[in-house]
C-alpha positions in Angstrom: -27.4 -2.7 -36.8 -23.8 -2.2 -37.9 -20.6 -3.0 -36.0 -20.1 0.7 -35.2 -23.4 1.1 -33.3 -22.7 -2.2 -31.4 -19.4 -1.1 -30.5 -20.8 2.3 -29.2 -23.2 0.5 -27.1 -20.8 -1.8 -25.6 -18.5 1.2 -24.8 -21.5 3.0 -23.2 -22.1 -0.1 -20.9 -18.2 -0.6 -20.1 -18.1 3.3 -19.3 -21.2 3.2 -16.9 -20.1 -0.1 -15.2 -16.4 1.4 -15.0 -17.7 4.6 -13.5 -20.0 2.6 -10.9 -16.9 0.6 -9.8 -14.8 3.5 -9.5 -17.4 5.3 -7.4 -17.8 2.1 -5.2 -14.1 2.1 -4.7 -14.3 5.9 -3.6 -17.1 5.1 -1.2 -15.4 2.1 0.1 -12.2 3.9 0.9 -14.3 6.5 2.9 -16.8 4.2 4.7 -14.8 0.9 5.4 -13.5 0.6 8.9 -9.9 -0.6 8.8 -6.8 -0.6 6.6 -7.3 -4.1 4.8 -10.6 -3.3 3.9 -9.7 0.1 2.5 -6.9 -1.3 0.7 -9.2 -3.8 -0.9 -11.6 -1.2 -2.2 -8.7 1.0 -3.3 -7.3 -1.8 -5.6 -9.8 -4.4 -6.9 -12.9 -2.4 -8.0 -10.7 0.7 -9.0 -8.5 -1.4 -11.2 -11.5 -3.2 -12.7 -13.4 0.1 -13.2 -10.4 1.8 -15.0 -10.0 -1.1 -17.3 -13.5 -1.2 -18.2 -13.4 2.6 -18.7 -10.3 2.3 -20.9 -11.8 -0.6 -22.8 -14.9 1.7 -23.6 -12.5 4.4 -24.8 -10.6 1.8 -27.0 -14.1 0.7 -28.5 -15.1 4.3 -29.2 -12.0 5.6 -30.9 -11.0 2.6 -32.9 -7.4 3.7 -33.5 -4.7 1.3 -33.2 -2.0 4.0 -31.9 -4.6 4.9 -29.1 -5.6 1.1 -28.4 -1.7 0.4 -28.0 -1.5 3.4 -25.5 -4.5 2.4 -23.7 -3.2 -1.2 -23.4 0.0 -0.1 -21.9 -2.1 2.0 -19.2 -3.8 -1.0 -18.3 -0.5 -3.1 -18.0 0.9 -0.6 -15.9 -2.3 -0.3 -13.7 -2.3 -4.1 -13.3 1.4 -4.2 -12.3 1.4 -1.2 -9.9 -1.8 -1.3 -8.0 -1.2 -4.9 -6.3 2.4 -3.7 -5.5 1.4 -0.5 -3.8 -1.3 -2.2 -1.9 1.1 -4.9 -0.8 3.6 -2.2 0.5 0.7 -0.5 2.1 -0.4 -3.4 3.9 3.0 -4.4 5.1 3.6 -0.8 6.6 0.2 -1.0 8.3 1.1 -4.3 9.7 4.6 -3.0 11.1 2.8 0.1 12.5 -0.1 -1.8 14.1 -2.6 0.0 11.9 -4.4 -3.1 11.4 -7.4 -4.6 13.3 -5.9 -8.0 14.1 -9.3 -9.3 15.6 -10.8 -9.1 12.1 -8.1 -11.4 10.7 -8.8 -15.1 10.3 -5.1 -15.9 9.6 -2.2 -13.7 10.3 0.9 -15.1 8.7 2.8 -11.7 8.6 2.9 -11.2 12.5 4.5 -14.9 12.6 7.1 -14.0 9.9 7.9 -10.7 11.9 8.4 -12.7 15.1 10.8 -14.9 13.2 12.6 -12.0 11.9 12.9 -10.4 15.3 14.0 -13.7 16.9 16.9 -14.2 14.2 18.0 -10.7 14.9 18.0 -11.3 18.7 20.1 -14.4 18.0 22.5 -12.6 15.8 23.0 -10.1 18.4 23.5 -12.8 21.2 26.3 -14.3 19.0 27.9 -11.0 18.2 26.9 -8.1 20.2 28.6 -5.6 17.6 26.0 -6.6 15.0 23.4 -4.3 16.9 25.9 -1.3 16.9 26.7 -2.0 13.2 23.1 -2.0 12.1 22.3 1.4 14.2 25.5 3.0 12.8 24.4 2.0 9.1 20.7 3.3 9.7 22.1 6.4 11.2 24.4 6.9 8.1 21.5 6.2 5.7 19.3 8.7 7.5 22.0 11.3 7.7 22.5 11.0 3.7 18.9 11.4 3.3 18.7 14.4 5.3 21.8 16.0 3.7 20.2 15.2 0.3 16.8 16.8 1.3 18.6 20.0 2.3 20.6 20.2 -0.7 17.7 19.3 -3.1 17.2 21.5 -6.1 19.5 22.2 -9.1 23.0 21.5 -8.6 25.7 24.1 -9.5 25.7 23.7 -13.2 21.8 23.8 -13.2 21.5 20.5 -14.7 19.0 19.0 -12.4 18.8 17.5 -8.7 22.0 16.9 -6.8 23.3 13.2 -7.0 23.7 11.4 -3.7 24.5 7.9 -3.0 22.4 6.3 -0.1 
């Protein structure tokens, strides 16, 4: 056996394992009962499955240019998947989409309560704070809606309209 044959066998094993993990992630997203379990299946096995499949491709192609590009894909996957899952989890917690009875420890609810308490104390010290926050939020929403209405190329046809939110 030479190196080429060994690399092809390892690539085939990686490809099959990666495909299995990606399939397991898809099944988990469909079958798991709550947000946190679905997030887990969407990030962990999917990311490892993609890494295995990309490693299989790198072993199969054996070109430094392609290997470098595939390495960048792996790095960006490892950077973006956890951040996306984190943001999704926080959004789910804030909108009560999580089953809190399944949690062993819920540190985020305590932090949210602390933030609410701090906001209430700030309003008690200065009642205008609430009005200022509401006015600021309304201005941002209005700016976003105006930008969406005016979305598309600008008058010069150079791209989307610029706006400051």
